[in-house]
C-alpha positions, -999 to 999 in steps of 0.1 A, spaced: 225 634 -515 243 656 -491 272 663 -515 266 685 -545 273 667 -578 291 697 -593 316 698 -563 327 662 -571 357 655 -593 356 628 -620 387 605 -615 378 572 -631 354 547 -645 342 513 -634 354 490 -662 345 456 -649 342 432 -620 370 411 -604 362 377 -588 331 367 -569 335 389 -538 321 421 -554 353 438 -563 351 464 -590 379 473 -615 383 511 -618 404 526 -646 418 561 -641 446 584 -652 477 570 -633 481 603 -615 446 601 -602 451 567 -585 465 583 -554 433 604 -550 412 573 -554 432 555 -527 430 586 -504 392 588 -506 372 579 -475 343 572 -498 337 572 -536 307 583 -556 295 563 -585 274 581 -611 250 557 -628 237 560 -663 205 577 -651 226 603 -633 219 590 -598 249 591 -574 258 563 -551 280 571 -521 301 540 -513 326 533 -486 357 512 -496 365 483 -473 392 468 -495 415 481 -523 440 464 -546 454 465 -580 451 444 -612 468 451 -645 470 489 -642 435 492 -627 425 497 -591 402 472 -573 376 483 -548 352 463 -526 325 484 -509 307 480 -477 274 462 -484 284 451 -518 303 418 -510 291 397 -540 294 400 -577 256 400 -581 254 432 -561 280 451 -583 275 439 -619 251 467 -626 278 493 -616 301 485 -645 302 516 -667 296 541 -638 318 572 -635 338 573 -603 340 606 -585 356 619 -553 348 648 -531 381 668 -528 371 678 -492 369 642 -481 404 631 -493 429 622 -467 461 641 -477 490 660 -463 486 698 -461 505 705 -493 494 675 -513 477 683 -546 461 657 -569 463 656 -607 425 661 -612 428 694 -593 454 710 -617 446 694 -650 438 722 -675 455 749 -656 471 777 -676 509 775 -673 528 808 -671 566 809 -674 585 836 -655 603 848 -687 580 838 -716 546 844 -700 517 820 -709 530 789 -725 499 768 -727 477 744 -707 486 715 -685 473 686 -705 489 656 -689 514 643 -663 534 612 -660 561 598 -637 597 589 -642 618 571 -617 630 605 -604 599 627 -604 567 637 -621 567 655 -655 541 681 -665 530 681 -701 521 715 -714 505 721 -748 505 756 -763 522 780 -787 556 764 -781 543 730 -789 546 703 -762 568 714 -733 578 688 -707 585 704 -673 599 684 -644 574 688 -615 601 698 -590 605 729 -568 634 742 -589 611 746 -619 576 750 -603 572 783 -585 537 778 -573 501 777 -583 470 798 -579 441 774 -576 415 802 -577 429 816 -610 437 781 -623 473 791 -630 506 771 -625 536 794 -624 569 779 -636 605 789 -643 616 768 -673 652 769 -685 654 777 -723 667 742 -732 634 726 -723 614 744 -750 611 726 -784 624 756 -803 655 760 -781 
């Protein structure tokens, strides 16, 4: 396999089949779905550790899961054995805008507030109608930070640090 396994990012799991045409249902964190859809190919890690590199030819959605049909796997009999596989992407192969960052790339980052210093780790993210919300867990408890430029000052991917400027009213103790 040309792609090193450790370079790949885990973004989902095959949880079932859908229909007779070989579609696979993939469950992932909602914020990783955009990375799955931006992938030019997906890697499925089988139980024995072997990686399959598959090219999507059709995508869709069903009850919160994504559906994928892959080139050369156009019938249910060709994909049933793939249920349970981990789904990975190569971050270098994702089609994205220059500044686009995917959830799997920042999950677990240390979060540092301009005034309070380290406030915890980025443990989750969810969307509201207006914008994304970062969920940080640390010494201040759970802190919810709107993922907007006014609060997010930047990130250092190499150091795995997200820098923020959080107003006092957003801390649980305020």
